[in-house]
C-alpha positions in Angstrom: -219.1 176.0 148.7 -220.8 179.3 149.5 -221.5 180.7 146.0 -224.9 182.4 145.5 -224.8 181.2 141.8 -223.7 177.6 141.8 -221.8 176.3 138.8 -223.9 174.8 136.0 -221.4 172.0 135.3 -218.6 170.2 137.1 -215.2 171.7 136.3 -212.4 169.7 137.9 -209.9 172.6 137.9 -212.4 174.9 139.6 -213.4 172.1 142.0 -209.7 171.8 143.1 -209.2 175.5 143.5 -212.5 176.0 145.4 -211.6 173.4 147.9 -207.8 173.7 148.1 -207.7 177.5 148.2 -211.1 178.9 149.1 -212.6 176.3 151.5 -209.3 175.5 153.2 -208.6 179.2 153.7 -212.0 179.9 155.0 -211.6 177.2 157.6 -208.2 178.5 158.6 -209.3 182.1 158.8 -212.5 181.4 160.8 -210.6 179.4 163.4 -207.4 181.5 163.5 -209.4 184.8 163.9 -210.2 183.6 167.4 -206.5 183.2 168.3 -206.7 179.5 168.0 -203.3 178.2 166.8 -203.4 175.6 164.0 -199.7 175.3 163.5 -198.6 172.2 165.4 -202.2 171.2 166.2 -203.8 167.8 165.9 -206.8 168.1 163.5 -209.6 165.8 162.3 -211.8 166.3 159.3 -215.3 164.7 159.5 -216.3 163.8 155.9 -213.0 164.4 154.1 -214.2 163.2 150.7 -211.5 163.5 148.1 -209.1 165.1 150.6 -208.4 168.3 148.7 -209.5 170.5 151.6 -207.3 168.6 154.0 -204.4 168.9 151.6 -204.9 172.7 151.6 -205.2 172.9 155.4 -202.0 170.9 155.9 -200.0 172.9 153.4 -201.3 176.3 154.5 -201.7 175.9 158.3 -199.0 173.4 159.1 -200.6 171.2 161.8 -198.6 168.4 163.3 -201.2 165.9 162.1 -204.4 165.9 160.2 -206.6 162.8 159.8 -209.4 162.8 157.3 -212.4 160.5 158.1 -215.0 159.5 155.6 -217.4 156.6 155.0 -215.8 156.0 151.6 -212.1 154.9 151.3 -209.8 157.8 150.2 -208.4 157.6 146.8 -204.9 158.9 147.7 -203.5 158.4 144.2 -206.3 160.5 142.7 -205.5 163.2 145.2 -201.8 163.1 144.3 -202.7 163.4 140.6 -205.0 166.3 141.1 -202.4 168.1 143.2 -199.7 167.6 140.6 -202.0 168.7 137.8 -202.8 171.9 139.8 -199.0 172.5 140.2 -199.2 172.6 144.0 -196.6 170.0 145.0 -194.9 167.0 143.5 -195.7 164.7 146.4 -198.3 164.4 149.1 -197.3 165.3 152.7 -195.9 162.4 154.7 -198.5 160.0 156.2 -197.5 161.0 159.7 -198.8 164.5 158.9 -201.8 163.8 156.5 -203.6 160.5 156.6 -207.1 159.2 155.7 -209.2 156.7 157.6 -212.4 155.1 156.7 -215.1 155.6 159.3 -218.7 154.6 159.9 -221.7 156.9 159.4 -222.1 157.3 163.2 -218.7 156.3 164.5 -215.2 157.8 164.2 -212.4 155.3 164.8 -210.3 157.5 167.1 -209.6 157.5 170.8 -211.2 159.9 173.2 -209.7 163.4 173.7 -207.4 163.1 170.6 -207.8 166.3 168.6 -207.2 170.0 169.3 -209.5 170.9 166.4 -212.2 169.0 164.5 -213.8 170.5 161.3 -216.4 169.6 158.8 -217.2 171.3 155.5 -220.4 170.8 153.6 -221.1 167.4 155.1 -223.7 167.6 157.8 -226.5 168.2 155.4 -225.9 164.6 154.4 -225.5 163.0 157.9 -228.4 160.6 158.8 -227.9 160.9 162.5 -226.5 164.4 163.3 -226.7 164.0 167.1 -224.8 160.7 167.0 -222.0 162.1 164.8 -221.8 165.3 166.9 -221.4 163.1 170.0 -218.5 161.5 168.3 -217.0 165.0 167.6 -217.4 165.8 171.3 -215.8 162.4 172.2 -212.7 162.8 170.1 -212.1 166.5 170.9 -209.7 167.4 173.7 -211.6 169.1 176.6 -210.3 172.5 175.4 -210.7 171.7 171.7 -212.8 173.5 169.2 -215.2 172.2 166.4 -215.6 174.2 163.2 -218.7 173.4 161.2 -219.7 174.7 157.8 -223.1 173.6 156.4 -224.2 174.8 153.0 -226.9 174.6 151.8 -229.6 174.0 154.4 -232.3 171.9 152.7 -235.1 174.5 153.0 -233.0 177.2 151.3 -233.2 177.9 147.6 -230.3 175.6 146.6 -231.0 173.0 149.3 -231.8 170.2 146.9 -228.3 170.3 145.3 -230.1 170.4 142.0 -228.4 173.2 140.1 -226.6 171.0 137.6 -229.9 169.5 136.3 -232.9 171.5 137.5 -232.2 175.2 137.2 -235.1 176.3 139.5 -234.6 177.6 143.0 -236.7 175.8 145.6 -237.7 173.0 143.1 -237.0 170.4 145.9 -239.8 172.1 148.0 -242.3 172.7 145.2 -242.1 169.4 143.4 -242.4 165.8 144.7 -239.3 164.0 145.7 -240.3 161.1 143.4 -240.5 163.4 140.4 -237.1 165.0 141.2 -235.4 161.6 141.7 -236.8 160.4 138.3 -235.4 163.5 136.6 -232.0 163.1 138.3 -231.4 159.5 137.2 -228.2 159.3 135.1 -227.4 163.0 135.7 -224.2 164.3 137.3 -224.3 165.2 141.0 -222.7 168.4 142.5 -220.3 165.9 144.2 -218.6 164.1 141.3 -218.1 161.0 143.4 -221.8 160.1 143.5 -224.9 159.9 141.3 -227.3 162.9 141.4 -230.3 160.9 142.6 -228.2 159.3 145.3 -227.0 162.7 146.4 -230.6 164.0 146.6 -231.7 161.0 148.7 -228.8 161.6 151.1 -230.0 165.0 152.1 -231.4 165.4 155.6 -233.9 168.1 156.6 -231.7 169.9 159.2 -232.5 173.5 159.9 -230.4 176.1 161.7 -232.4 175.7 164.9 -232.3 171.9 164.4 -228.6 172.1 164.1 -228.3 174.1 167.4 -230.5 171.5 169.1 -228.3 168.7 167.8 -225.2 170.4 169.0 -226.6 171.0 172.5 -227.8 167.3 172.6 -224.2 166.4 172.0 -222.9 168.7 174.7 -221.5 171.2 172.3 -222.4 174.9 172.4 -222.0 177.5 169.7 -219.3 180.0 170.6 -219.1 181.9 167.3 -221.5 181.9 164.3 -221.7 183.4 160.8 -224.9 183.1 158.8 -224.9 182.8 155.0 -227.7 184.4 153.0 -228.4 185.5 149.5 -231.2 187.2 147.5 -234.0 184.7 146.8 -237.4 184.9 145.1 -239.9 183.0 147.3 -242.5 180.9 145.4 -246.1 181.7 146.4 -246.6 178.1 147.5 -243.9 178.6 150.2 -245.1 182.0 151.5 -246.1 180.5 154.9 -242.9 178.6 155.5 -240.6 180.0 158.2 -238.6 182.8 156.5 -235.5 182.0 158.5 -235.5 178.5 156.9 -236.0 179.8 153.4 -233.6 182.7 153.6 -230.7 181.3 155.6 -228.7 179.3 153.1 -225.8 178.1 155.3 -223.7 178.6 158.4 -220.2 178.7 159.7 -219.6 178.2 163.4 -217.3 177.3 166.2 -218.5 175.0 168.9 -216.9 174.0 172.2 -217.7 171.3 174.8 -219.7 172.0 177.9 
């Protein structure tokens, strides 16, 4: 998601469209604009969630194989139902083309040098050990492979607390105590419909743009292409001395390659 005005409630139809059409197409366009061929490629998704983005990438880009990895087991039947409800297809792509595998938080169950492309969409703000996971990305990528990463929102940006469904106040996660926020979030819906709001908030790391670069370099991945996401933001007086780059840069899309 890259919207400057996040939705105020969870809409399953909009959720499907945002991920199947918008997110999948952004991934395809960002990679393909560098003359990287996705048709016939082997692709991995780190943090595949409900699989809607992967379904969109498979049907739009036609890779030979796409494997979605996530710490939670995939609900393939729910994906099939949502696809049919959206009028996309009557059946999921064959398992030889699209499959889902449960992974660990710091380990991807795939051999070395397996994939032409690895991507991850709105996941790395939740990763406990970014360097370890990025090392896994490096390990499973072929030597000439490419890694696409989208991270939105960075924690220090105005929507970085993922609070917009419950607390309609930009930067609330930086101006209020974490304890007070968690108490208010109990029993409330999360921006990710698969988890509780307080659990989602606790899952957020404190990665900044510069911290992300350091984590990539530590994993022997260098940024080859980058697009910053930013939006108008009113800065609370209490945050006036915080690095403006952290407050103003809401997210990033990038391509990284091994070195």
